C-alpha positions in Angstrom: -2.8 11.5 -9.2 -4.2 12.8 -12.4 -2.1 15.7 -13.4 1.6 16.5 -13.7 1.3 19.0 -10.9 -0.3 16.5 -8.6 2.4 14.0 -9.3 5.1 16.6 -8.8 3.5 17.7 -5.5 3.3 14.1 -4.2 7.0 13.5 -5.0 8.0 16.7 -3.2 5.9 15.9 -0.1 7.2 12.4 0.0 10.8 13.6 -0.4 10.3 16.1 2.4 8.4 13.7 4.7 8.9 10.1 3.7 5.9 7.9 4.7 6.5 4.8 6.9 3.8 2.9 5.0 2.3 3.8 1.6 -0.6 2.2 -0.1 -1.0 3.1 -3.7 -4.5 2.4 -5.1 -4.7 1.7 -8.8 -7.7 1.0 -11.0 -6.9 -2.6 -11.8 -9.3 -2.6 -14.7 -6.8 -0.4 -16.6 -3.8 -2.0 -18.2 -0.6 -1.1 -16.4 1.7 1.0 -18.5 5.3 2.3 -18.1 4.1 5.6 -16.8 1.9 4.3 -14.0 4.5 1.7 -13.0 7.2 4.3 -13.1 5.2 6.6 -10.8 4.5 3.8 -8.4 8.2 2.9 -8.3 9.2 6.5 -7.7 6.7 7.0 -4.9 7.7 3.6 -3.3 11.3 4.8 -3.3 10.3 7.4 -0.7 8.4 5.0 1.6 9.8 2.5 4.1 7.2 0.0 3.0 4.8 0.0 0.1 1.8 -2.0 -0.9 -0.3 -1.6 -4.1 -4.1 -2.1 -3.8 -5.5 -3.3 -7.1 -8.9 -1.7 -6.7 -11.8 -2.7 -9.0 -10.7 -6.3 -9.7 -13.8 -8.0 -10.9 -14.6 -11.0 -13.0 -14.2 -9.0 -16.2 -10.8 -7.6 -15.2 -9.7 -11.1 -14.1 -10.9 -12.6 -17.4 -9.0 -9.9 -19.3 -5.8 -10.9 -17.5 -5.4 -7.5 -15.8 -4.6 -9.0 -12.4 -1.8 -11.1 -14.0 -0.5 -8.0 -15.9 -0.5 -5.9 -12.8 1.3 -8.6 -10.8 3.9 -9.0 -13.5 4.4 -5.2 -13.9 4.7 -4.7 -10.2 7.2 -7.5 -9.9 9.2 -5.9 -12.6 9.7 -2.8 -10.4 10.5 -4.7 -7.3 7.1 -5.0 -5.7 6.5 -8.8 -5.5 3.5 -10.8 -4.5 3.5 -9.7 -0.9 3.2 -6.1 -1.9 0.0 -6.7 -3.9 -3.4 -6.3 -2.2 -6.8 -7.0 -3.9 -9.0 -6.3 -0.9 -9.9 -2.8 0.4 -10.0 -4.0 4.0 -6.6 -5.6 3.8 -5.2 -2.4 2.4 -6.6 -0.4 5.3 -5.5 -2.9 7.9 -2.0 -3.0 6.5 -1.8 0.8 6.3 -2.8 1.0 10.0 -0.8 -1.9 11.4 1.8 -2.9 8.9 2.8 -6.5 8.7 1.6 -7.3 12.2 -1.6 -8.6 10.8 -2.1 -10.6 7.6 
């Protein structure tokens, strides 16, 4: 969601039709900021269950401490370790099946 209009539209859709499961994909190479964490929290409030896929984690991002920063930031908005996914396949499986499969 790049624009204010896109964010507003997503909020409205989720308010009208709350998702059962929501996977929010973020570019984990970027530093988490209050705006992105706030948006994730707001979207998660509409879903019954939420996971965050940290897409783009590589050795450079890991070395820069991005994974740790994202985990800490997400924990700060109530999305603990179980809500963080670093693998695309795991994100899809969870989205399709929920917590049935780990």
